[in-house]
PDB file of N, CA, C and O in Angstrom, chain B, residues numbered from 101:
ATOM      1  N   MET B 101     -46.433  74.791  36.623  1.00  0.00           N
ATOM      2  CA  MET B 101     -47.527  73.846  36.431  1.00  0.00           C
ATOM      3  C   MET B 101     -47.716  73.379  35.029  1.00  0.00           C
ATOM      4  O   MET B 101     -47.902  74.201  34.132  1.00  0.00           O
ATOM      5  N   LYS B 102     -47.680  72.153  34.805  1.00  0.00           N
ATOM      6  CA  LYS B 102     -47.792  71.410  33.452  1.00  0.00           C
ATOM      7  C   LYS B 102     -49.269  71.199  33.303  1.00  0.00           C
ATOM      8  O   LYS B 102     -50.041  71.079  34.254  1.00  0.00           O
ATOM      9  N   ILE B 103     -49.616  71.159  31.981  1.00  0.00           N
ATOM     10  CA  ILE B 103     -51.006  70.904  31.668  1.00  0.00           C
ATOM     11  C   ILE B 103     -51.029  69.827  30.682  1.00  0.00           C
ATOM     12  O   ILE B 103     -50.227  69.939  29.755  1.00  0.00           O
ATOM     13  N   THR B 104     -51.836  68.749  30.703  1.00  0.00           N
ATOM     14  CA  THR B 104     -51.946  67.763  29.853  1.00  0.00           C
ATOM     15  C   THR B 104     -52.755  68.138  28.573  1.00  0.00           C
ATOM     16  O   THR B 104     -53.445  69.157  28.574  1.00  0.00           O
ATOM     17  N   LYS B 105     -52.677  67.325  27.484  1.00  0.00           N
ATOM     18  CA  LYS B 105     -53.424  67.443  26.334  1.00  0.00           C
ATOM     19  C   LYS B 105     -54.923  67.313  26.787  1.00  0.00           C
ATOM     20  O   LYS B 105     -55.737  68.150  26.396  1.00  0.00           O
ATOM     21  N   ARG B 106     -55.263  66.383  27.519  1.00  0.00           N
ATOM     22  CA  ARG B 106     -56.567  66.167  28.034  1.00  0.00           C
ATOM     23  C   ARG B 106     -57.155  67.408  28.679  1.00  0.00           C
ATOM     24  O   ARG B 106     -58.256  67.859  28.361  1.00  0.00           O
ATOM     25  N   GLN B 107     -56.343  67.948  29.625  1.00  0.00           N
ATOM     26  CA  GLN B 107     -56.743  69.179  30.272  1.00  0.00           C
ATOM     27  C   GLN B 107     -56.996  70.366  29.370  1.00  0.00           C
ATOM     28  O   GLN B 107     -57.906  71.177  29.545  1.00  0.00           O
ATOM     29  N   LEU B 108     -56.115  70.395  28.394  1.00  0.00           N
ATOM     30  CA  LEU B 108     -56.080  71.568  27.402  1.00  0.00           C
ATOM     31  C   LEU B 108     -57.414  71.327  26.578  1.00  0.00           C
ATOM     32  O   LEU B 108     -58.184  72.269  26.393  1.00  0.00           O
ATOM     33  N   ARG B 109     -57.657  70.181  26.132  1.00  0.00           N
ATOM     34  CA  ARG B 109     -58.868  69.996  25.384  1.00  0.00           C
ATOM     35  C   ARG B 109     -60.169  70.366  26.166  1.00  0.00           C
ATOM     36  O   ARG B 109     -61.090  71.008  25.661  1.00  0.00           O
ATOM     37  N   ARG B 110     -60.154  69.903  27.433  1.00  0.00           N
ATOM     38  CA  ARG B 110     -61.185  70.184  28.243  1.00  0.00           C
ATOM     39  C   ARG B 110     -61.436  71.857  28.459  1.00  0.00           C
ATOM     40  O   ARG B 110     -62.548  72.384  28.427  1.00  0.00           O
ATOM     41  N   ILE B 111     -60.284  72.497  28.663  1.00  0.00           N
ATOM     42  CA  ILE B 111     -60.392  74.031  28.772  1.00  0.00           C
ATOM     43  C   ILE B 111     -60.950  74.473  27.462  1.00  0.00           C
ATOM     44  O   ILE B 111     -61.884  75.271  27.533  1.00  0.00           O
ATOM     45  N   ILE B 112     -60.540  74.092  26.248  1.00  0.00           N
ATOM     46  CA  ILE B 112     -61.093  74.667  25.154  1.00  0.00           C
ATOM     47  C   ILE B 112     -62.343  74.234  24.956  1.00  0.00           C
ATOM     48  O   ILE B 112     -63.021  75.012  24.284  1.00  0.00           O
ATOM     49  N   ARG B 113     -62.977  73.080  25.374  1.00  0.00           N
ATOM     50  CA  ARG B 113     -64.296  72.638  25.161  1.00  0.00           C
ATOM     51  C   ARG B 113     -65.183  73.578  26.098  1.00  0.00           C
ATOM     52  O   ARG B 113     -66.262  74.030  25.713  1.00  0.00           O
ATOM     53  N   GLU B 114     -64.654  73.830  27.335  1.00  0.00           N
ATOM     54  CA  GLU B 114     -65.373  74.686  28.224  1.00  0.00           C
ATOM     55  C   GLU B 114     -65.602  76.052  27.773  1.00  0.00           C
ATOM     56  O   GLU B 114     -66.697  76.613  27.812  1.00  0.00           O
ATOM     57  N   GLU B 115     -64.346  76.638  27.276  1.00  0.00           N
ATOM     58  CA  GLU B 115     -64.462  77.909  26.642  1.00  0.00           C
ATOM     59  C   GLU B 115     -65.490  78.088  25.503  1.00  0.00           C
ATOM     60  O   GLU B 115     -66.272  79.032  25.387  1.00  0.00           O
ATOM     61  N   LYS B 116     -65.349  76.949  24.621  1.00  0.00           N
ATOM     62  CA  LYS B 116     -66.383  76.904  23.508  1.00  0.00           C
ATOM     63  C   LYS B 116     -67.783  76.909  24.000  1.00  0.00           C
ATOM     64  O   LYS B 116     -68.626  77.620  23.453  1.00  0.00           O
ATOM     65  N   ALA B 117     -68.088  76.088  25.087  1.00  0.00           N
ATOM     66  CA  ALA B 117     -69.387  76.067  25.603  1.00  0.00           C
ATOM     67  C   ALA B 117     -69.771  77.492  26.041  1.00  0.00           C
ATOM     68  O   ALA B 117     -70.862  77.987  25.755  1.00  0.00           O
ATOM     69  N   LYS B 118     -68.905  78.069  26.686  1.00  0.00           N
ATOM     70  CA  LYS B 118     -69.189  79.482  27.194  1.00  0.00           C
ATOM     71  C   LYS B 118     -69.490  80.462  26.043  1.00  0.00           C
ATOM     72  O   LYS B 118     -70.386  81.300  26.149  1.00  0.00           O
ATOM     73  N   LEU B 119     -68.746  80.343  24.972  1.00  0.00           N
ATOM     74  CA  LEU B 119     -68.906  81.176  23.805  1.00  0.00           C
ATOM     75  C   LEU B 119     -70.445  80.903  23.248  1.00  0.00           C
ATOM     76  O   LEU B 119     -71.256  81.777  22.940  1.00  0.00           O
ATOM     77  N   GLN B 120     -70.627  79.569  23.203  1.00  0.00           N
ATOM     78  CA  GLN B 120     -72.027  79.189  22.609  1.00  0.00           C
ATOM     79  C   GLN B 120     -73.216  79.739  23.388  1.00  0.00           C
ATOM     80  O   GLN B 120     -74.189  80.277  22.860  1.00  0.00           O
ATOM     81  N   GLU B 121     -73.039  79.549  24.717  1.00  0.00           N
ATOM     82  CA  GLU B 121     -74.120  80.279  25.666  1.00  0.00           C
ATOM     83  C   GLU B 121     -74.129  81.759  25.359  1.00  0.00           C
ATOM     84  O   GLU B 121     -75.203  82.346  25.226  1.00  0.00           O
ATOM     85  N   GLY B 122     -73.014  82.360  25.245  1.00  0.00           N
ATOM     86  CA  GLY B 122     -72.995  83.838  25.111  1.00  0.00           C
ATOM     87  C   GLY B 122     -73.577  84.134  23.753  1.00  0.00           C
ATOM     88  O   GLY B 122     -74.317  85.112  23.648  1.00  0.00           O
ATOM     89  N   HIS B 123     -73.295  83.329  22.630  1.00  0.00           N
ATOM     90  CA  HIS B 123     -73.818  83.520  21.388  1.00  0.00           C
ATOM     91  C   HIS B 123     -75.428  83.494  21.412  1.00  0.00           C
ATOM     92  O   HIS B 123     -76.151  84.362  20.923  1.00  0.00           O
ATOM     93  N   ALA B 124     -75.861  82.291  22.099  1.00  0.00           N
ATOM     94  CA  ALA B 124     -77.414  82.287  22.251  1.00  0.00           C
ATOM     95  C   ALA B 124     -77.930  83.393  23.017  1.00  0.00           C
ATOM     96  O   ALA B 124     -78.950  83.978  22.652  1.00  0.00           O
ATOM     97  N   GLU B 125     -77.331  83.702  23.995  1.00  0.00           N
ATOM     98  CA  GLU B 125     -77.806  84.744  25.006  1.00  0.00           C
ATOM     99  C   GLU B 125     -77.921  86.186  24.252  1.00  0.00           C
ATOM    100  O   GLU B 125     -78.828  86.986  24.482  1.00  0.00           O
ATOM    101  N   TYR B 126     -76.877  86.396  23.325  1.00  0.00           N
ATOM    102  CA  TYR B 126     -77.058  87.758  22.596  1.00  0.00           C
ATOM    103  C   TYR B 126     -77.626  87.569  21.311  1.00  0.00           C
ATOM    104  O   TYR B 126     -77.457  88.476  20.496  1.00  0.00           O
ATOM    105  N   GLY B 127     -78.347  86.440  20.932  1.00  0.00           N
ATOM    106  CA  GLY B 127     -79.131  86.345  19.701  1.00  0.00           C
ATOM    107  C   GLY B 127     -78.392  86.464  18.523  1.00  0.00           C
ATOM    108  O   GLY B 127     -78.852  87.056  17.546  1.00  0.00           O
ATOM    109  N   GLY B 128     -77.118  85.873  18.535  1.00  0.00           N
ATOM    110  CA  GLY B 128     -76.385  85.982  17.432  1.00  0.00           C
ATOM    111  C   GLY B 128     -76.970  85.213  16.239  1.00  0.00           C
ATOM    112  O   GLY B 128     -77.492  84.108  16.382  1.00  0.00           O
ATOM    113  N   GLY B 129     -76.857  85.880  14.977  1.00  0.00           N
ATOM    114  CA  GLY B 129     -77.540  85.472  13.796  1.00  0.00           C
ATOM    115  C   GLY B 129     -76.634  84.433  12.968  1.00  0.00           C
ATOM    116  O   GLY B 129     -77.033  83.853  11.958  1.00  0.00           O
ATOM    117  N   HIS B 130     -75.379  84.281  13.529  1.00  0.00           N
ATOM    118  CA  HIS B 130     -74.564  83.381  12.691  1.00  0.00           C
ATOM    119  C   HIS B 130     -74.397  82.029  13.316  1.00  0.00           C
ATOM    120  O   HIS B 130     -74.425  81.807  14.527  1.00  0.00           O
ATOM    121  N   SER B 131     -74.204  81.068  12.274  1.00  0.00           N
ATOM    122  CA  SER B 131     -74.087  79.710  12.830  1.00  0.00           C
ATOM    123  C   SER B 131     -72.685  79.452  13.547  1.00  0.00           C
ATOM    124  O   SER B 131     -71.718  80.193  13.373  1.00  0.00           O
ATOM    125  N   LEU B 132     -72.671  78.360  14.347  1.00  0.00           N
ATOM    126  CA  LEU B 132     -71.500  78.060  14.937  1.00  0.00           C
ATOM    127  C   LEU B 132     -70.333  77.659  13.999  1.00  0.00           C
ATOM    128  O   LEU B 132     -70.624  77.384  12.835  1.00  0.00           O
ATOM    129  N   LEU B 133     -69.127  77.604  14.369  1.00  0.00           N
ATOM    130  CA  LEU B 133     -67.992  77.266  13.565  1.00  0.00           C
ATOM    131  C   LEU B 133     -68.199  75.824  12.940  1.00  0.00           C
ATOM    132  O   LEU B 133     -68.591  74.888  13.637  1.00  0.00           O
ATOM    133  N   ASP B 134     -67.936  75.702  11.690  1.00  0.00           N
ATOM    134  CA  ASP B 134     -67.946  74.406  11.191  1.00  0.00           C
ATOM    135  C   ASP B 134     -66.690  73.662  11.667  1.00  0.00           C
ATOM    136  O   ASP B 134     -65.777  74.329  12.154  1.00  0.00           O
ATOM    137  N   LEU B 135     -66.575  72.305  11.561  1.00  0.00           N
ATOM    138  CA  LEU B 135     -65.634  71.491  12.055  1.00  0.00           C
ATOM    139  C   LEU B 135     -64.066  71.866  11.630  1.00  0.00           C
ATOM    140  O   LEU B 135     -63.133  71.862  12.433  1.00  0.00           O
ATOM    141  N   GLU B 136     -63.973  72.139  10.435  1.00  0.00           N
ATOM    142  CA  GLU B 136     -62.729  72.517   9.882  1.00  0.00           C
ATOM    143  C   GLU B 136     -62.294  73.952  10.640  1.00  0.00           C
ATOM    144  O   GLU B 136     -61.201  74.051  11.197  1.00  0.00           O
ATOM    145  N   ASP B 137     -63.124  74.894  10.607  1.00  0.00           N
ATOM    146  CA  ASP B 137     -62.737  76.106  11.335  1.00  0.00           C
ATOM    147  C   ASP B 137     -62.476  75.976  12.698  1.00  0.00           C
ATOM    148  O   ASP B 137     -61.588  76.654  13.214  1.00  0.00           O
ATOM    149  N   TYR B 138     -63.240  75.074  13.435  1.00  0.00           N
ATOM    150  CA  TYR B 138     -63.120  74.799  14.830  1.00  0.00           C
ATOM    151  C   TYR B 138     -61.648  74.264  15.052  1.00  0.00           C
ATOM    152  O   TYR B 138     -60.863  74.768  15.856  1.00  0.00           O
ATOM    153  N   GLU B 139     -61.374  73.183  14.243  1.00  0.00           N
ATOM    154  CA  GLU B 139     -60.076  72.485  14.442  1.00  0.00           C
ATOM    155  C   GLU B 139     -58.972  73.615  14.182  1.00  0.00           C
ATOM    156  O   GLU B 139     -58.024  73.672  14.965  1.00  0.00           O
ATOM    157  N   MET B 140     -59.047  74.427  13.221  1.00  0.00           N
ATOM    158  CA  MET B 140     -58.091  75.378  12.971  1.00  0.00           C
ATOM    159  C   MET B 140     -57.849  76.263  14.202  1.00  0.00           C
ATOM    160  O   MET B 140     -56.729  76.485  14.662  1.00  0.00           O
ATOM    161  N   LEU B 141     -59.072  76.779  14.725  1.00  0.00           N
ATOM    162  CA  LEU B 141     -58.976  77.594  15.908  1.00  0.00           C
ATOM    163  C   LEU B 141     -58.363  76.837  17.086  1.00  0.00           C
ATOM    164  O   LEU B 141     -57.527  77.383  17.805  1.00  0.00           O
ATOM    165  N   GLU B 142     -58.769  75.599  17.286  1.00  0.00           N
ATOM    166  CA  GLU B 142     -58.400  74.840  18.301  1.00  0.00           C
ATOM    167  C   GLU B 142     -56.782  74.655  18.354  1.00  0.00           C
ATOM    168  O   GLU B 142     -56.112  74.770  19.380  1.00  0.00           O
ATOM    169  N   ASP B 143     -56.286  74.348  17.072  1.00  0.00           N
ATOM    170  CA  ASP B 143     -54.770  74.220  16.887  1.00  0.00           C
ATOM    171  C   ASP B 143     -54.064  75.659  17.148  1.00  0.00           C
ATOM    172  O   ASP B 143     -52.966  75.660  17.705  1.00  0.00           O
ATOM    173  N   THR B 144     -54.592  76.734  16.807  1.00  0.00           N
ATOM    174  CA  THR B 144     -53.991  78.006  16.955  1.00  0.00           C
ATOM    175  C   THR B 144     -53.981  78.272  18.420  1.00  0.00           C
ATOM    176  O   THR B 144     -52.956  78.672  18.974  1.00  0.00           O
ATOM    177  N   VAL B 145     -55.084  78.064  19.059  1.00  0.00           N
ATOM    178  CA  VAL B 145     -55.165  78.407  20.552  1.00  0.00           C
ATOM    179  C   VAL B 145     -54.266  77.458  21.337  1.00  0.00           C
ATOM    180  O   VAL B 145     -53.606  77.890  22.283  1.00  0.00           O
ATOM    181  N   THR B 146     -54.221  76.191  20.975  1.00  0.00           N
ATOM    182  CA  THR B 146     -53.397  75.178  21.695  1.00  0.00           C
ATOM    183  C   THR B 146     -51.974  75.450  21.595  1.00  0.00           C
ATOM    184  O   THR B 146     -51.264  75.153  22.556  1.00  0.00           O
ATOM    185  N   VAL B 147     -51.443  75.999  20.514  1.00  0.00           N
ATOM    186  CA  VAL B 147     -50.030  76.346  20.328  1.00  0.00           C
ATOM    187  C   VAL B 147     -49.751  77.629  21.187  1.00  0.00           C
ATOM    188  O   VAL B 147     -48.721  77.746  21.850  1.00  0.00           O
ATOM    189  N   ALA B 148     -50.702  78.552  21.133  1.00  0.00           N
ATOM    190  CA  ALA B 148     -50.486  79.776  22.057  1.00  0.00           C
ATOM    191  C   ALA B 148     -50.610  79.417  23.516  1.00  0.00           C
ATOM    192  O   ALA B 148     -49.910  79.998  24.345  1.00  0.00           O
ATOM    193  N   ILE B 149     -51.386  78.577  23.827  1.00  0.00           N
ATOM    194  CA  ILE B 149     -51.519  78.133  25.307  1.00  0.00           C
ATOM    195  C   ILE B 149     -50.143  77.449  25.773  1.00  0.00           C
ATOM    196  O   ILE B 149     -49.564  77.719  26.825  1.00  0.00           O
ATOM    197  N   ARG B 150     -49.747  76.580  24.875  1.00  0.00           N
ATOM    198  CA  ARG B 150     -48.534  75.907  25.293  1.00  0.00           C
ATOM    199  C   ARG B 150     -47.296  76.812  25.433  1.00  0.00           C
ATOM    200  O   ARG B 150     -46.505  76.711  26.371  1.00  0.00           O
ATOM    201  N   ASN B 151     -47.191  77.666  24.470  1.00  0.00           N
ATOM    202  CA  ASN B 151     -46.060  78.627  24.476  1.00  0.00           C
ATOM    203  C   ASN B 151     -46.239  79.558  25.838  1.00  0.00           C
ATOM    204  O   ASN B 151     -45.258  79.837  26.526  1.00  0.00           O
ATOM    205  N   LEU B 152     -47.452  79.972  26.138  1.00  0.00           N
ATOM    206  CA  LEU B 152     -47.548  80.701  27.370  1.00  0.00           C
ATOM    207  C   LEU B 152     -47.203  80.014  28.686  1.00  0.00           C
ATOM    208  O   LEU B 152     -46.611  80.568  29.612  1.00  0.00           O
ATOM    209  N   ILE B 153     -47.650  78.698  28.679  1.00  0.00           N
ATOM    210  CA  ILE B 153     -47.401  77.943  29.909  1.00  0.00           C
ATOM    211  C   ILE B 153     -45.771  77.620  30.054  1.00  0.00           C
ATOM    212  O   ILE B 153     -45.188  77.552  31.136  1.00  0.00           O
ATOM    213  N   ARG B 154     -45.189  77.446  28.824  1.00  0.00           N
ATOM    214  CA  ARG B 154     -43.812  77.196  28.852  1.00  0.00           C
ATOM    215  C   ARG B 154     -43.048  78.544  29.306  1.00  0.00           C
ATOM    216  O   ARG B 154     -41.968  78.468  29.892  1.00  0.00           O
ATOM    217  N   ALA B 155     -43.589  79.640  29.041  1.00  0.00           N
ATOM    218  CA  ALA B 155     -43.110  80.928  29.476  1.00  0.00           C
ATOM    219  C   ALA B 155     -43.273  81.114  30.946  1.00  0.00           C
ATOM    220  O   ALA B 155     -42.639  82.026  31.478  1.00  0.00           O
ATOM    221  N   GLY B 156     -44.022  80.382  31.634  1.00  0.00           N
ATOM    222  CA  GLY B 156     -44.262  80.359  33.086  1.00  0.00           C
ATOM    223  C   GLY B 156     -45.523  80.788  33.580  1.00  0.00           C
ATOM    224  O   GLY B 156     -45.709  80.945  34.786  1.00  0.00           O
ATOM    225  N   TYR B 157     -46.512  81.012  32.617  1.00  0.00           N
ATOM    226  CA  TYR B 157     -47.862  81.415  33.066  1.00  0.00           C
ATOM    227  C   TYR B 157     -48.509  80.088  33.611  1.00  0.00           C
ATOM    228  O   TYR B 157     -48.110  78.982  33.247  1.00  0.00           O
ATOM    229  N   THR B 158     -49.540  80.274  34.514  1.00  0.00           N
ATOM    230  CA  THR B 158     -50.390  79.233  34.947  1.00  0.00           C
ATOM    231  C   THR B 158     -51.474  79.070  34.027  1.00  0.00           C
ATOM    232  O   THR B 158     -51.725  79.952  33.206  1.00  0.00           O
ATOM    233  N   ARG B 159     -52.147  77.994  34.102  1.00  0.00           N
ATOM    234  CA  ARG B 159     -53.377  77.515  33.321  1.00  0.00           C
ATOM    235  C   ARG B 159     -54.428  78.674  33.591  1.00  0.00           C
ATOM    236  O   ARG B 159     -55.111  79.200  32.712  1.00  0.00           O
ATOM    237  N   GLU B 160     -54.452  78.986  34.920  1.00  0.00           N
ATOM    238  CA  GLU B 160     -55.542  79.993  35.371  1.00  0.00           C
ATOM    239  C   GLU B 160     -55.222  81.409  34.686  1.00  0.00           C
ATOM    240  O   GLU B 160     -56.126  82.103  34.220  1.00  0.00           O
ATOM    241  N   ASP B 161     -54.056  81.735  34.661  1.00  0.00           N
ATOM    242  CA  ASP B 161     -53.645  83.032  33.935  1.00  0.00           C
ATOM    243  C   ASP B 161     -54.152  83.036  32.423  1.00  0.00           C
ATOM    244  O   ASP B 161     -54.749  83.972  31.892  1.00  0.00           O
ATOM    245  N   VAL B 162     -53.832  81.898  31.860  1.00  0.00           N
ATOM    246  CA  VAL B 162     -54.169  81.725  30.408  1.00  0.00           C
ATOM    247  C   VAL B 162     -55.589  81.797  30.257  1.00  0.00           C
ATOM    248  O   VAL B 162     -56.051  82.627  29.473  1.00  0.00           O
ATOM    249  N   VAL B 163     -56.430  80.949  30.979  1.00  0.00           N
ATOM    250  CA  VAL B 163     -57.902  80.984  30.891  1.00  0.00           C
ATOM    251  C   VAL B 163     -58.428  82.366  31.054  1.00  0.00           C
ATOM    252  O   VAL B 163     -59.175  82.825  30.190  1.00  0.00           O
ATOM    253  N   GLN B 164     -58.059  83.133  32.206  1.00  0.00           N
ATOM    254  CA  GLN B 164     -58.520  84.428  32.411  1.00  0.00           C
ATOM    255  C   GLN B 164     -58.199  85.332  31.186  1.00  0.00           C
ATOM    256  O   GLN B 164     -59.042  86.146  30.810  1.00  0.00           O
ATOM    257  N   ALA B 165     -57.070  85.216  30.591  1.00  0.00           N
ATOM    258  CA  ALA B 165     -56.627  86.010  29.522  1.00  0.00           C
ATOM    259  C   ALA B 165     -57.613  85.657  28.321  1.00  0.00           C
ATOM    260  O   ALA B 165     -58.145  86.532  27.638  1.00  0.00           O
ATOM    261  N   LEU B 166     -57.791  84.405  28.144  1.00  0.00           N
ATOM    262  CA  LEU B 166     -58.756  84.066  26.991  1.00  0.00           C
ATOM    263  C   LEU B 166     -60.129  84.596  27.078  1.00  0.00           C
ATOM    264  O   LEU B 166     -60.724  85.087  26.119  1.00  0.00           O
ATOM    265  N   GLN B 167     -60.656  84.464  28.399  1.00  0.00           N
ATOM    266  CA  GLN B 167     -61.893  85.052  28.657  1.00  0.00           C
ATOM    267  C   GLN B 167     -61.974  86.528  28.472  1.00  0.00           C
ATOM    268  O   GLN B 167     -62.960  87.020  27.924  1.00  0.00           O
ATOM    269  N   THR B 168     -60.995  87.248  28.898  1.00  0.00           N
ATOM    270  CA  THR B 168     -60.924  88.543  28.569  1.00  0.00           C
ATOM    271  C   THR B 168     -61.060  88.932  27.258  1.00  0.00           C
ATOM    272  O   THR B 168     -61.866  89.769  26.851  1.00  0.00           O
ATOM    273  N   ILE B 169     -60.117  88.203  26.481  1.00  0.00           N
ATOM    274  CA  ILE B 169     -60.036  88.465  25.047  1.00  0.00           C
ATOM    275  C   ILE B 169     -61.359  88.235  24.358  1.00  0.00           C
ATOM    276  O   ILE B 169     -61.760  89.079  23.557  1.00  0.00           O
ATOM    277  N   VAL B 170     -62.056  87.164  24.613  1.00  0.00           N
ATOM    278  CA  VAL B 170     -63.309  86.941  24.028  1.00  0.00           C
ATOM    279  C   VAL B 170     -64.391  87.826  24.415  1.00  0.00           C
ATOM    280  O   VAL B 170     -65.272  88.121  23.608  1.00  0.00           O
ATOM    281  N   MET B 171     -64.376  88.278  25.633  1.00  0.00           N
ATOM    282  CA  MET B 171     -65.450  89.163  26.104  1.00  0.00           C
ATOM    283  C   MET B 171     -65.191  90.673  25.430  1.00  0.00           C
ATOM    284  O   MET B 171     -66.128  91.435  25.187  1.00  0.00           O
ATOM    285  N   ASP B 172     -63.930  90.969  25.188  1.00  0.00           N
ATOM    286  CA  ASP B 172     -63.584  92.299  24.544  1.00  0.00           C
ATOM    287  C   ASP B 172     -63.753  92.171  22.899  1.00  0.00           C
ATOM    288  O   ASP B 172     -63.722  93.181  22.196  1.00  0.00           O
ATOM    289  N   ALA B 173     -63.904  91.069  22.440  1.00  0.00           N
ATOM    290  CA  ALA B 173     -63.925  91.034  21.032  1.00  0.00           C
ATOM    291  C   ALA B 173     -65.248  91.460  20.447  1.00  0.00           C
ATOM    292  O   ALA B 173     -65.406  91.476  19.226  1.00  0.00           O
TER     293      ALA B 173
END
């Protein structure tokens, strides 16, 4: 299953929104990432996602893995 740039960006936005909700829920005292840091993180995650999809993983596999990583961090 291939994923478009638009779909990938949507996935990243959705995951970021979930992180922001969790951040507020747990009363985090730190501010959200500034734009430069966000873009660096987005680029890093995008490359990793593309590599995993090319290796045969589905979008759902990758999203589940990202969710698990975030929750365990």
